N, C-alpha and C positions, 0 to 999 in steps of 0.2 A: 268237132273239127278235124281231129286226126284219131282214128280208131287204133285198137291195139296192134294190129299188123303194121301200120303206119309208123307207130311209135318204134315199134321194134326194128323196123327196116332203117331208122335213123340213129339208133344207138348201137354202141358197140357191146354193152353188157348184154348176158344171156341169163335165163334163170338159173339158178335162184337169185342172181344178183340183179336181174332187170326189174326194177322197183316203180315203174311208171305202167299205168294202164290206157290213159288217153290225153289228148289235148283238147280242152273245152273251147278256149278261146286264144286267139293269137292277134295282137294288136301290133303290126309291123312298124319298126323294129324295137319296140320298147317294152312289151309286156306279153306274157301268156299265163293262162292258168291250165295245170295240168292236174291229173287225178291218179291215185293208188288207193285201191281197195285193200283193206287190210282183213286178212283171213285166218282163222284159227288153225289152218293146216300148214301155215308156213314154217319153214325150217327152224326160225328162231323160237318157236315153241314145241318143238319136237321133245324135248327132254324135261319138260315141266311134270311134277308129280301130279297123280290122279288127286282131285280135290282142291287143286289151287284155285283161289278165288280169282275174280276178275282183275284186281290189282296186280297178281303176278303175269297177267297178260300184257302188261304195258309195253308198247311196242318199243324196241331199243333205240335210243337216241342215235346212235351211230347209225342205224338203218334209215331213220327219219331224215337225218342230214344227208346220206346217200342219195335217197329219193329226191330231195329237194335239188341236189346237184346235178341229178339226171335232168331234172326241168331246166336248170340253167343250161345245160348242154343242148337241150332241144331248142331253146331260145336263141342260143348262139348259132345253132345250125339254120334254123327256119328265117332268121333275119339274115342270113349271109355275113356274119360279121367277121369271118375269116376264110381262108381257101380251104375247099373240100378235103385236101389231103393233109391238113393239119387238125391235131388233136387239142381241143381245150382242156387244159389242166388247171384244177384248182390250187392254187398257191397261197391262199392266204384266207383266213376267216376273222371277223370281228363282230363282237356285240350279238353273240348267240344267246338266246332265251328259250329254254323249254319251259312252256308254261303250263301245259296240261298233259296228262298221258293220253295217247290213242290206243284203243284197244280193237279187237276183232270185231267186225261189224261197221267200224268207222270207215269212211271215205276221206281220205286225204285231199285237200285242195291247196295246191302249191301255187301262190300268187307270186310271181317273179317279175321284177322290174330291172330293166338296164339303166344304171345310173350313170356310167360313163364307158366310152369306147374309143381307142385310140390305136390304130395298128393291130399288133397282135394280142393287146391288153383290153380286158373289160372288167367293169366292176358291177355287181349286181346286188340287190337288196330284195326282201319280200318276207311273206309269211306263210305259215301253213295253217289251215283251218280244218276241223272236222265237226260236223253237227252244229255249226254256227260258234264254236268256242275256237280262240287262238291256241294251238298246239305249240308251234315254232314260230320265233321271230329272228330273222337274219339281219343285222345291221349291214354287213358288206361280206361278199365272197370276190375274192380277186382271182381273176382266170387269165391265164397266158396261154396262147396257141402256140405248139411246136410241130414241126414236120413229123408226120407218123413214122417215116423211114427211121429216123433216129430214135425213136421211142419203141420199136418192135424189137423183140429178142433177135440176136444173130444166132445161127446155129452153131454148135461146138465145133472147134477145130479137130480133124481127124487124129486119133492118137499116133504120136511119132513112129511108135514100133509097126503100125499098121502101113503108115506110109514107106517106110524102108522096105518091108517085105512085099510090097505091091498088092495087099489084100484090101 
């Protein structure tokens, strides 16, 4: 349904932290399935010693959760759950289960469902599968949208000496 260029256009993350490739299905406004292909060339594997066995290539859980969170963000955006000038922020997690490792060659399928939405708050649940096995189960991710202007960094104030001297 969405190719990589379309996914990239909807997310603020950029490589190496852009951790989704496609959206396979979207059922407005309640669910989507997004994918991420794990490759051995990713930054998280850069410092592995030569001869490391496949167990050493388990995809880091924090990146697995970030990838799932990006799928949540895409569902928020595609379903129009908040104004386009607001950013959905993950503010709570509950009942995470990392069930099996994912390794290079696996294609993660994030199955995300909207459980509840009210105003600027949404609750999502779901699971991630790879090659027919469950890799991650998410009991609940709580998201709150905030105006992007209040979240973006403000430029530093000029140094007082530079202001006095007019430079």
